[in-house]
C-alpha positions as CSV (number, residue, x, y, z in Angstrom):
1,M,-17.5,-24.9,-16.8
2,F,-20.4,-27.1,-17.0
3,Y,-24.2,-26.0,-16.7
4,P,-27.2,-27.8,-15.3
5,I,-29.8,-28.3,-17.9
6,M,-32.4,-26.5,-15.3
7,L,-30.2,-23.2,-15.7
8,L,-29.9,-23.2,-19.2
9,A,-33.3,-23.8,-19.8
10,S,-33.7,-20.1,-17.2
11,V,-31.2,-18.4,-19.6
12,V,-33.3,-19.2,-22.7
13,L,-36.4,-18.3,-21.2
14,G,-35.2,-15.2,-19.9
15,L,-34.0,-14.4,-23.2
16,S,-36.9,-15.0,-25.2
17,A,-39.6,-12.7,-22.6
18,C,-36.6,-10.0,-24.3
19,V,-37.3,-10.8,-27.4
20,S,-40.2,-11.1,-28.0
21,A,-41.3,-7.5,-25.7
22,S,-38.4,-5.7,-27.3
23,R,-38.6,-2.2,-28.8
24,G,-36.9,-0.5,-31.1
25,H,-34.8,-2.4,-33.3
26,D,-35.0,-6.5,-34.0
27,Q,-31.7,-7.3,-33.5
28,N,-30.8,-8.3,-30.1
29,S,-27.3,-6.6,-28.7
30,T,-24.3,-9.0,-27.6
31,F,-22.4,-7.4,-24.5
32,Y,-20.2,-9.3,-21.8
33,N,-20.1,-8.6,-17.7
34,P,-19.0,-7.6,-15.2
35,I,-19.7,-4.1,-17.2
36,F,-17.4,-2.2,-14.9
37,P,-14.5,-4.7,-13.8
38,G,-12.9,-4.9,-10.3
39,F,-13.8,-3.4,-6.9
40,Y,-17.4,-1.8,-7.7
41,P,-20.0,-3.2,-5.8
42,D,-23.5,-2.2,-5.5
43,P,-24.2,-0.3,-8.6
44,S,-27.0,2.7,-8.4
45,C,-27.8,3.7,-12.5
46,I,-29.9,5.8,-14.0
47,Y,-30.9,7.0,-17.3
48,V,-30.6,11.2,-18.1
49,P,-32.1,11.8,-21.7
50,E,-32.5,15.8,-20.4
51,R,-28.1,15.2,-20.3
52,D,-27.3,13.8,-23.9
53,H,-28.9,10.5,-23.4
54,T,-26.4,9.6,-20.8
55,F,-26.6,6.4,-18.5
56,F,-24.7,7.5,-15.3
57,C,-24.0,4.8,-12.7
58,A,-22.7,4.8,-8.9
59,S,-20.8,2.1,-6.5
60,S,-20.1,1.7,-3.6
61,S,-16.2,2.9,-1.8
62,F,-15.7,2.1,1.7
63,N,-12.3,3.6,2.6
64,A,-11.3,4.2,-0.8
65,F,-10.9,8.0,-1.2
66,P,-12.0,9.5,-3.6
67,G,-15.3,7.8,-2.9
68,I,-18.4,6.7,-4.7
69,P,-16.9,6.5,-8.6
70,I,-19.2,8.2,-11.2
71,H,-19.0,6.0,-14.9
72,A,-21.4,7.4,-17.7
73,S,-22.4,5.8,-21.2
74,K,-24.4,7.2,-24.2
75,D,-24.1,3.8,-25.8
76,L,-24.2,1.4,-22.4
77,Q,-20.7,-0.2,-23.6
78,N,-18.0,2.0,-23.0
79,W,-18.3,2.9,-19.4
80,K,-16.2,6.4,-18.5
81,L,-15.4,7.0,-15.2
82,I,-15.9,10.8,-15.0
83,G,-15.5,11.3,-11.5
84,H,-16.3,11.0,-7.7
85,V,-18.9,12.5,-5.4
86,L,-16.7,12.0,-2.3
87,N,-13.7,14.3,-3.6
88,R,-13.1,16.5,-0.5
89,R,-12.2,15.9,3.0
90,E,-14.3,19.0,3.7
91,Q,-17.2,16.7,2.4
92,L,-17.8,14.3,5.0
93,P,-14.7,14.7,7.1
94,R,-15.9,11.4,9.4
95,L,-14.2,9.5,6.7
96,A,-11.1,9.9,8.6
97,E,-12.2,8.5,11.2
98,T,-14.3,5.4,10.2
99,N,-12.3,1.9,12.3
100,R,-13.1,-1.9,10.7
101,S,-12.0,-2.3,7.1
102,T,-15.6,-3.4,6.1
103,S,-16.9,0.5,7.2
104,G,-17.0,3.7,5.0
105,I,-19.2,4.5,1.8
106,W,-22.1,1.9,1.7
107,A,-24.5,1.6,-1.1
108,P,-25.1,4.6,-3.3
109,A,-28.3,5.2,-4.6
110,L,-28.1,8.0,-8.0
111,R,-31.3,9.4,-9.0
112,F,-31.8,12.7,-11.4
113,H,-34.5,15.0,-10.3
114,D,-35.5,18.7,-11.4
115,D,-32.4,18.9,-13.4
116,T,-30.0,17.8,-10.2
117,F,-27.9,14.7,-9.3
118,W,-29.1,13.6,-6.2
119,L,-27.4,10.4,-4.6
120,V,-28.0,9.1,-0.7
121,T,-25.7,6.8,0.8
122,T,-25.1,5.2,4.1
123,M,-21.4,6.2,5.8
124,V,-20.7,3.8,8.2
125,D,-18.6,3.0,11.5
126,D,-18.9,-1.0,11.3
127,D,-17.0,-1.3,15.1
128,R,-20.0,-0.1,17.2
129,A,-23.0,-2.0,17.8
130,Q,-26.0,-2.2,15.2
131,E,-28.5,-0.4,17.3
132,D,-26.2,2.1,18.0
133,S,-27.2,4.9,16.0
134,S,-24.0,6.4,16.1
135,R,-23.1,3.8,13.6
136,W,-25.1,4.4,10.7
137,D,-24.7,8.2,9.5
138,N,-26.7,9.1,6.5
139,I,-26.0,11.3,3.9
140,I,-27.5,13.6,1.3
141,F,-25.6,14.7,-2.1
142,K,-26.6,16.7,-4.4
143,A,-25.2,18.5,-7.6
144,K,-25.9,19.9,-10.7
145,D,-22.6,18.7,-13.1
146,P,-21.6,15.8,-12.2
147,Y,-18.8,16.0,-14.7
148,N,-17.0,18.9,-12.5
149,P,-16.3,17.5,-9.0
150,K,-16.7,21.1,-7.5
151,S,-20.0,20.7,-7.9
152,W,-20.5,17.9,-5.5
153,S,-21.8,18.7,-2.2
154,N,-21.3,19.1,1.2
155,A,-22.8,16.0,3.1
156,V,-26.4,16.3,4.0
157,H,-27.2,14.2,6.9
158,F,-30.6,13.2,8.0
159,N,-31.4,11.0,11.1
160,F,-32.4,6.5,10.4
161,T,-30.8,3.8,12.1
162,G,-29.9,1.9,9.5
163,Y,-28.4,1.7,5.9
164,D,-28.6,1.5,1.9
165,T,-30.9,4.8,2.1
166,E,-32.8,5.6,-1.2
167,P,-35.0,8.8,-2.3
168,F,-37.9,9.1,-4.2
169,W,-40.3,11.6,-5.7
170,D,-44.1,10.9,-5.7
171,E,-46.6,12.3,-8.3
172,D,-47.0,14.9,-5.5
173,G,-44.1,16.3,-5.3
174,K,-43.3,14.8,-2.0
175,A,-39.8,13.5,-1.8
176,Y,-39.8,10.1,0.8
177,I,-36.2,8.2,2.0
178,T,-36.4,4.9,1.7
179,G,-33.7,2.7,3.6
180,A,-33.1,-0.9,5.5
181,H,-32.8,-2.2,8.9
182,A,-31.2,-5.6,10.2
183,W,-31.5,-7.0,13.8
184,K,-33.3,-7.4,17.3
185,V,-37.1,-7.2,15.8
186,G,-35.9,-8.5,12.8
187,P,-35.7,-7.5,8.6
188,Y,-37.6,-4.7,7.5
189,I,-37.5,-1.3,5.0
190,Q,-38.2,1.4,6.4
191,Q,-39.6,4.5,4.6
192,A,-40.2,8.8,6.2
193,E,-40.8,11.6,4.3
194,V,-38.0,13.6,3.6
195,N,-36.2,17.7,3.3
196,L,-34.1,16.6,0.6
197,D,-32.1,20.0,1.3
198,T,-32.0,20.0,5.1
199,G,-32.1,16.2,6.0
200,A,-35.4,16.7,8.3
201,V,-37.0,13.3,8.2
202,G,-40.7,12.5,9.4
203,E,-41.9,9.6,11.4
204,W,-40.2,6.3,9.7
205,R,-42.7,3.2,9.1
206,I,-42.3,-0.4,8.1
207,I,-43.3,-0.5,4.2
208,W,-41.9,-4.5,3.8
209,N,-41.0,-7.3,5.9
210,G,-39.2,-8.9,3.0
211,T,-39.4,-12.5,2.1
212,G,-37.7,-14.3,5.0
213,G,-34.1,-13.9,3.7
214,M,-31.4,-12.2,6.2
215,A,-30.1,-8.8,6.3
216,P,-32.2,-6.8,3.1
217,E,-30.5,-4.5,1.4
218,G,-30.6,-1.9,-1.2
219,P,-34.5,-0.9,-1.1
220,H,-35.1,0.7,-4.2
221,I,-38.6,1.7,-5.5
222,Y,-40.3,2.3,-8.9
223,R,-43.6,3.3,-10.0
224,K,-44.9,1.8,-13.1
225,D,-48.3,1.2,-14.4
226,G,-50.2,2.0,-11.2
227,W,-47.6,0.3,-8.7
228,Y,-45.4,1.0,-6.6
229,Y,-42.4,-2.0,-7.0
230,L,-40.0,-2.2,-4.0
231,L,-36.8,-4.4,-5.5
232,A,-34.6,-5.4,-2.3
233,A,-31.6,-8.0,-2.0
234,E,-31.4,-10.4,1.0
235,G,-29.9,-13.1,2.0
236,G,-26.2,-11.7,3.1
237,T,-23.9,-10.5,0.4
238,G,-22.2,-14.2,-0.4
239,V,-23.4,-16.9,-2.2
240,D,-26.9,-17.0,-0.9
241,H,-27.4,-12.8,-2.4
242,M,-30.6,-12.6,-3.8
243,V,-32.9,-10.0,-5.5
244,T,-36.5,-9.8,-4.5
245,M,-39.4,-7.9,-5.3
246,A,-43.1,-6.4,-4.0
247,R,-45.4,-4.0,-4.6
248,S,-48.0,-1.8,-3.9
249,K,-51.1,0.3,-5.1
250,N,-50.1,2.8,-2.3
251,L,-46.2,4.2,-1.3
252,S,-46.6,3.4,1.9
253,G,-48.1,-0.3,1.6
254,P,-49.4,-2.7,2.2
255,Y,-46.5,-4.4,-0.2
256,E,-47.7,-8.0,-1.5
257,S,-44.4,-10.2,-1.5
258,Y,-44.4,-11.5,-6.1
259,S,-45.2,-15.5,-5.8
260,K,-41.9,-16.1,-7.8
261,N,-39.3,-14.3,-5.8
262,P,-36.0,-14.0,-6.0
263,V,-36.0,-11.9,-9.4
264,L,-32.7,-13.3,-10.0
265,S,-29.9,-14.5,-8.3
266,N,-27.2,-17.5,-9.0
267,A,-27.4,-19.3,-5.7
268,N,-26.9,-23.2,-5.4
269,T,-25.7,-22.7,-9.1
270,T,-22.6,-23.7,-11.2
271,S,-22.3,-20.2,-12.6
272,Y,-18.4,-18.7,-12.5
273,F,-21.0,-15.8,-11.7
274,Q,-21.7,-15.7,-8.2
275,T,-23.2,-13.5,-5.2
276,V,-25.8,-11.9,-8.0
277,G,-27.8,-9.5,-5.3
278,H,-28.0,-5.6,-4.6
279,A,-29.6,-4.5,-8.1
280,D,-30.9,-1.3,-9.9
281,L,-33.7,-0.7,-12.4
282,F,-33.4,1.8,-15.5
283,H,-34.8,1.7,-18.8
284,D,-32.9,3.1,-22.3
285,H,-34.5,5.9,-24.7
286,N,-36.4,3.0,-26.2
287,G,-38.2,2.0,-22.8
288,N,-36.3,-1.4,-22.4
289,W,-35.4,-2.1,-19.1
290,W,-31.8,-2.9,-17.6
291,A,-30.6,-4.1,-14.6
292,V,-27.2,-3.9,-12.9
293,A,-26.1,-5.5,-10.1
294,L,-23.4,-6.8,-7.9
295,S,-21.9,-10.4,-8.5
296,T,-17.9,-12.0,-8.0
297,R,-16.2,-13.9,-10.1
298,S,-15.8,-17.3,-7.8
299,G,-18.0,-19.6,-8.8
300,P,-19.7,-21.6,-6.0
301,E,-16.3,-22.4,-4.6
302,Y,-16.2,-19.0,-3.3
303,L,-12.2,-18.9,-2.8
304,H,-10.1,-17.5,-5.4
305,Y,-12.2,-13.9,-6.0
306,P,-9.3,-11.0,-5.5
307,M,-11.4,-8.2,-7.2
308,G,-14.5,-9.0,-4.9
309,R,-17.1,-7.5,-6.0
310,E,-18.0,-6.3,-9.7
311,T,-20.7,-4.6,-11.4
312,A,-22.8,-6.9,-14.3
313,M,-25.5,-6.2,-16.2
314,T,-28.5,-7.9,-17.8
315,A,-32.0,-7.5,-19.8
316,V,-35.1,-7.2,-18.2
317,S,-38.3,-7.9,-20.3
318,W,-41.2,-5.5,-17.8
319,P,-44.5,-5.7,-19.7
320,K,-47.2,-3.4,-18.7
321,G,-48.9,-4.1,-15.5
322,E,-47.1,-7.1,-14.9
323,W,-43.6,-8.1,-12.7
324,P,-40.0,-7.7,-14.5
325,T,-38.3,-11.1,-15.5
326,F,-34.1,-10.8,-15.7
327,T,-32.2,-12.6,-18.0
328,P,-30.0,-14.5,-15.3
329,I,-26.0,-13.0,-15.3
330,S,-23.2,-14.4,-17.1
331,G,-20.2,-13.7,-18.4
332,K,-21.5,-13.6,-22.5
333,M,-24.8,-12.1,-22.5
334,S,-28.0,-11.3,-25.0
335,G,-30.1,-8.4,-24.3
336,W,-31.8,-5.6,-25.8
337,P,-30.5,-3.6,-29.2
338,M,-28.2,-1.0,-27.6
339,P,-28.0,2.5,-28.8
340,P,-24.8,3.4,-31.4
341,E,-21.2,2.7,-30.3
342,Q,-20.6,6.8,-28.8
343,K,-17.7,7.3,-26.5
344,D,-18.0,11.5,-27.2
345,I,-18.2,11.8,-23.2
346,R,-17.4,14.6,-21.0
347,G,-14.5,14.0,-18.5
348,V,-10.7,12.8,-18.2
349,G,-11.1,9.4,-16.5
350,P,-10.5,6.1,-18.6
351,F,-13.2,3.7,-19.8
352,V,-14.0,1.2,-17.5
353,N,-14.4,-1.6,-19.9
354,P,-12.6,-1.1,-23.4
355,P,-13.1,-3.8,-25.7
356,T,-9.9,-5.5,-25.8
357,L,-6.9,-6.0,-23.2
358,S,-4.4,-4.4,-25.5
359,S,-6.6,-0.8,-25.2
360,S,-6.6,-1.7,-20.8
361,S,-3.0,-1.0,-20.8
362,E,-1.4,1.7,-18.5
363,H,1.6,3.2,-18.7
364,L,2.1,6.5,-16.4
365,T,4.7,8.4,-16.9
366,F,4.1,11.4,-13.9
367,P,5.1,14.1,-16.5
368,P,5.3,17.7,-15.0
369,Y,2.6,19.6,-14.9
370,H,-0.2,16.8,-14.7
371,P,-2.4,15.6,-12.1
372,L,-2.5,11.9,-10.5
373,P,-4.8,10.2,-12.8
374,L,-8.1,10.4,-12.1
375,H,-8.6,6.3,-11.3
376,L,-5.9,6.1,-9.0
377,T,-7.0,6.0,-5.2
378,H,-5.8,5.5,-1.9
379,W,-7.3,4.3,1.7
380,R,-9.0,7.0,3.6
381,F,-8.0,10.2,2.7
382,P,-4.9,10.9,1.9
383,I,-1.9,13.6,2.8
384,P,-1.8,15.5,0.1
385,T,2.5,16.7,0.3
386,S,3.3,12.9,0.6
387,Y,2.3,12.3,-2.9
388,T,4.7,15.0,-5.5
389,V,4.4,14.7,-9.4
390,S,7.9,15.0,-10.8
391,P,9.4,16.8,-8.2
392,P,12.9,19.1,-9.2
393,G,15.5,16.2,-10.2
394,H,13.5,13.8,-10.4
395,P,11.1,14.2,-13.6
396,H,8.9,11.7,-15.0
397,T,8.9,10.3,-11.0
398,L,6.0,10.1,-8.5
399,R,7.8,10.8,-4.4
400,L,6.1,9.4,-1.9
401,T,7.0,10.9,1.2
402,P,6.4,8.0,3.5
403,S,4.1,7.5,6.6
404,H,4.7,6.9,10.1
405,L,2.2,4.1,10.0
406,N,2.4,1.4,7.4
407,L,-0.4,-0.4,5.3
408,T,-1.4,-2.3,8.3
409,A,-1.4,0.8,10.4
410,L,-3.6,0.6,14.2
411,N,-5.3,-2.2,15.0
412,G,-5.2,-3.7,11.0
413,N,-8.4,-1.6,11.2
414,Y,-7.5,2.3,11.9
415,A,-4.9,4.6,10.5
416,G,-5.4,7.7,12.3
417,P,-4.8,11.4,11.4
418,T,-1.0,10.5,9.6
419,G,-3.0,8.0,7.6
420,Q,-1.5,6.1,5.1
421,T,1.3,6.8,2.4
422,L,-0.4,4.6,-0.6
423,I,-1.9,4.6,-3.7
424,A,-3.1,2.2,-6.1
425,R,-5.3,1.0,-9.3
426,R,-7.7,-1.3,-9.4
427,Q,-7.3,-4.9,-10.3
428,Q,-9.6,-5.6,-13.1
429,H,-8.4,-9.0,-14.9
430,T,-8.2,-12.4,-14.0
431,L,-4.7,-12.4,-15.7
432,F,-2.3,-9.4,-14.9
433,A,1.2,-7.5,-15.3
434,F,1.9,-4.6,-12.7
435,Q,5.0,-3.3,-12.4
436,V,6.7,-0.1,-11.2
437,T,10.5,0.9,-11.3
438,L,11.8,1.8,-7.7
439,D,15.0,4.7,-6.7
440,F,15.0,4.7,-3.2
441,D,18.0,5.1,-1.2
442,P,16.5,4.4,2.6
443,A,19.4,5.2,5.7
444,V,17.3,4.4,8.8
445,V,16.5,0.8,10.2
446,G,12.5,0.8,8.7
447,E,12.1,2.4,6.0
448,E,10.7,0.5,3.2
449,A,9.6,1.3,0.1
450,G,7.7,-0.8,-2.2
451,V,4.4,-2.5,-4.3
452,T,1.8,-4.1,-2.6
453,V,-1.5,-6.4,-3.8
454,F,-4.0,-4.3,-0.7
455,L,-7.7,-5.7,0.0
456,T,-7.9,-3.7,3.4
457,Q,-5.6,-3.1,6.6
458,N,-6.1,-6.6,7.3
459,H,-5.0,-7.8,4.1
460,H,-2.8,-7.4,1.9
461,L,0.7,-9.2,0.3
462,D,3.5,-6.9,0.1
463,L,7.0,-6.8,-1.8
464,G,9.5,-3.4,-0.8
465,V,12.8,-2.5,-0.2
466,V,13.6,-1.8,3.8
467,M,16.2,-0.6,5.7
468,L,17.5,-3.8,8.2
469,P,20.2,-4.9,9.8
470,L,21.9,-7.8,8.1
471,D,21.3,-9.7,11.9
472,G,18.1,-9.1,12.0
473,A,16.8,-9.1,8.7
474,D,13.2,-10.0,9.5
475,G,13.0,-7.3,12.2
476,V,15.0,-4.9,13.6
477,E,16.7,-6.4,15.9
478,G,20.2,-7.0,15.5
479,G,23.6,-4.6,15.9
480,G,24.7,-5.4,12.4
481,E,25.2,-2.8,8.7
482,L,22.2,-1.3,7.8
483,V,22.0,-2.8,4.4
484,P,18.3,-2.6,2.2
485,H,16.2,-6.0,2.1
486,V,14.1,-7.2,-0.4
487,R,11.3,-8.3,1.5
488,F,7.7,-10.3,1.1
489,R,5.0,-10.3,3.9
490,G,1.9,-10.8,3.8
491,E,-1.3,-9.7,6.2
492,S,-4.7,-11.7,6.4
493,Y,-7.0,-13.6,8.2
494,T,-6.0,-16.3,6.3
495,A,-3.1,-18.4,6.4
496,V,-0.1,-16.8,4.9
497,P,3.4,-17.5,4.3
498,A,6.3,-16.3,6.1
499,P,8.4,-13.3,5.3
500,V,10.9,-13.8,2.6
501,V,13.9,-12.1,3.6
502,F,17.6,-11.0,1.6
503,P,19.6,-7.9,1.2
504,V,19.6,-6.5,-2.0
505,P,22.3,-7.7,-4.2
506,E,25.2,-5.5,-4.4
507,G,25.5,-5.5,-8.1
508,W,21.7,-4.1,-7.7
509,R,22.0,-1.0,-5.4
510,G,22.3,2.5,-6.6
511,G,24.2,3.6,-10.1
512,A,25.7,-0.1,-10.2
513,S,23.0,-1.7,-11.3
514,G,22.3,0.9,-14.0
515,G,19.1,2.1,-13.2
516,G,16.5,1.3,-9.8
517,L,14.6,-1.8,-9.2
518,V,11.5,-3.1,-11.2
519,L,9.1,-4.4,-8.7
520,E,6.6,-6.6,-10.0
521,V,2.9,-8.5,-9.1
522,R,1.3,-10.6,-11.8
523,A,-1.1,-13.0,-11.8
524,C,-0.1,-16.2,-13.1
525,N,-3.8,-17.9,-12.9
526,E,-6.6,-17.1,-11.1
527,S,-5.3,-18.7,-7.9
528,H,-1.9,-17.2,-7.1
529,F,0.5,-13.9,-7.5
530,V,4.2,-13.8,-7.9
531,F,6.2,-11.4,-6.7
532,G,9.2,-10.3,-8.3
533,V,12.1,-8.0,-8.7
534,G,15.4,-7.2,-10.4
535,P,17.6,-4.2,-11.3
536,E,15.8,-2.0,-14.2
537,E,18.8,-2.4,-17.0
538,R,19.4,-6.1,-16.3
539,R,16.0,-8.2,-17.2
540,A,18.2,-11.5,-17.2
541,E,18.9,-11.0,-13.4
542,R,14.9,-10.7,-12.3
543,R,14.0,-13.0,-10.1
544,V,10.8,-14.5,-8.2
545,V,10.6,-14.1,-4.7
546,M,7.7,-15.1,-3.8
547,E,4.1,-17.0,-5.3
548,V,1.2,-17.0,-2.7
549,G,-2.1,-18.1,-3.2
550,N,-5.1,-14.8,-3.6
551,E,-7.0,-16.3,-0.7
552,A,-5.7,-14.0,1.8
553,V,-7.3,-11.3,-0.3
554,S,-10.4,-12.9,-1.1
555,W,-12.4,-11.4,1.4
556,G,-15.1,-9.1,2.4
557,F,-16.9,-6.3,0.3
558,T,-14.1,-4.7,-1.3
559,G,-11.6,-5.9,-4.3
560,T,-8.1,-5.6,-4.1
561,L,-5.9,-2.7,-5.4
562,L,-2.6,-2.7,-7.2
563,G,-0.3,-0.2,-5.2
564,I,2.7,1.4,-3.9
565,Y,3.4,2.6,-0.8
566,A,6.2,4.0,1.7
567,T,6.5,3.8,5.4
568,T,9.0,3.8,8.4
569,N,7.1,1.5,9.9
570,G,6.7,3.3,13.0
571,G,10.3,4.7,12.8
572,N,11.9,7.9,12.7
573,G,13.2,8.4,9.1
574,S,11.9,10.5,6.2
575,T,13.9,9.1,2.8
576,P,11.2,9.4,0.0
577,A,10.7,7.0,-2.7
578,Y,11.0,8.0,-6.4
579,F,8.2,5.8,-8.6
580,S,8.7,5.6,-12.4
581,D,7.5,3.6,-15.3
582,W,3.6,2.4,-13.4
583,K,2.9,-0.4,-16.1
584,Y,-0.8,-2.0,-15.6
585,T,-0.5,-4.7,-18.4
586,P,-3.9,-6.9,-18.7
587,I,-3.0,-10.3,-20.3
588,E,-6.7,-12.8,-19.8
589,Q,-10.0,-11.9,-18.2
590,F,-12.1,-14.9,-17.1
591,R,-15.5,-14.7,-18.1
592,D,-16.7,-18.6,-17.4
């Protein structure tokens, strides 16, 4: 990809600043973005020397559950999923009732104070007016041990009509909350004193109006060298996204905008990494500064980005008393010397960014007495009894009990109290192959099970086996014989192909096939998925059902999930589906 000379110069200058101000070793490190590939937006990271010199990062999760993933690293290279802040329904029951696909958990801010991990965030009901205070449910979680899911508290709620809230402790020990507000009288950043244990807040006051960009978000405050530095993002979450800064000698302001804003952005460049913004700053054990930010691997065309907003990292030079200088974000980065490789991190989750494609491969066999892997996710709260590992008579399978609703559910936004039977993992590579083996004998019209590329209830692409009458293959009308059909269909605001439906060949059904049916999704290039199906034991008979562009799932705040589902499509069926040999195989990772 061609880069303008001006952009190249800015990269060189940023790296030169890092080299000249470096402390510790002389040799700079090379690392690659995104550090958290896949659906991990709005990163917030901290360095906690008191906890074995470990870095911790939180990410937004919107309607995904478990929510608010936490990754940990000791070397800034190997990041392990150690758990989720939101891991029990009773912590935040309201997540079950959110409407619209852009609702849910926005922009967590993770901090460590007084031997406690604090996470402040906003749970959003995005179908309500912006000025409606019930739209914004601002909440506080805390934990002593982030590796233990039970350590995370239930949500403590506090009153703020806004979003992207963050805690800050001043030198006198008082705690404050900073948050963003963007409508009617103008965009601005507000702040109030808070009791983080009870959620009681004082009077909210405006401390900065930003630089004039739309929709300020993600405010963070840092005290350094006698200054209070205020970091924020502006410009919306698309290709105009940017990071801006202001500072003041007083926590309450007035804050002076930096004359060279934005401090970080890839807007108006040809970079493959776009939408760079919503950043956070932290330092390492040598006092060197780093930043994380969200970004989208789309290029300026902004058409093909199924993985959505991911977490990228960059080095920052921050001389005493001066403004920081951020190295522009790209795929291959040079930065401060990193700590020696260390992988001895507690927790049972996987590493999010293994160094080789082969070490990123995944094969789940669902052995008896084993819980579901930590990185698998649902859309809002699951019905636990809908997911059974190695049920009697079906060892090494995952049994799904169908939900009444399908993946689109109610009005394309809401799942209702019965939820949706969906379990998935994030797409984390540009090119990949995902496949499962399905053993399913539907008995009632409309019963369906299959694989999906799922972005939201409004945007998903599905390939399933569904019971339909022979003369009503695309619906439930018709009085012909009921037989299982293969069906591809999509749901999106953008154009999707018409459904493809055909009866499952008799030689593929039941025992005649020598096994189950293999359902596969493959990213054949950066813009298209291929969906295929065939008998488990006779690979030569597998056939392509549909090749479809990924524009249908390149949209919004989240990223694609690759998973399995079971539904009655609103009917009266109850036939379970049995899935086995879940395989996710990375093929290539595009960074430029």
